C-alpha positions as a printed Julia matrix, in Angstrom:
47×3 Matrix{Float64}:
 -30.12   25.51  -41.9
 -26.98   27.37  -42.55
 -23.64   25.62  -43.03
 -22.31   27.34  -39.86
 -25.2    26.43  -37.61
 -25.37   22.7   -38.47
 -21.91   21.67  -37.18
 -22.38   23.88  -34.13
 -25.67   22.07  -33.35
 -24.08   18.66  -33.87
 -21.16   19.57  -31.59
 -23.51   20.79  -28.93
 -25.55   17.55  -29.13
 -22.42   15.37  -28.82
 -21.21   17.44  -25.87
 -24.58   17.16  -24.16
 -24.77   13.43  -24.61
 -21.28   12.86  -23.36
 -21.97   15.1   -20.29
 -25.02   13.04  -19.36
 -23.33    9.66  -19.77
 -22.82    7.81  -16.48
 -19.31    7.77  -15.14
 -17.59    4.41  -15.28
 -17.58    2.54  -12.0
 -14.11    1.76  -10.59
 -12.99   -1.84  -10.93
 -13.22   -3.95   -7.85
 -10.08   -5.92   -7.22
 -10.25   -8.91   -4.91
  -6.98  -10.32   -3.58
  -7.08  -13.74   -2.0
  -4.14  -14.68    0.13
  -3.53  -18.44   -0.16
  -2.46  -20.39    2.88
   1.29  -20.61    3.26
   2.71  -23.92    1.97
   3.96  -25.95    4.93
   5.56  -29.4     4.41
   3.78  -32.23    6.17
   5.36  -33.37    9.35
   6.88  -36.76    9.23
   7.07  -38.84   12.28
   9.75  -41.35   12.9
  11.19  -42.94   16.01
  13.63  -40.02   16.53
  11.0   -37.27   16.88
């Protein structure tokens, strides 16, 4: 093959493979809200 045609063919092959590659899926972010921290109630004779 000619020296001009070979790089053109390789470039076309790389472009074709990259076009057919599956798109990356977006990341799934899970946010877990913890329960609020509440101090324990203490009972004494004044409550």
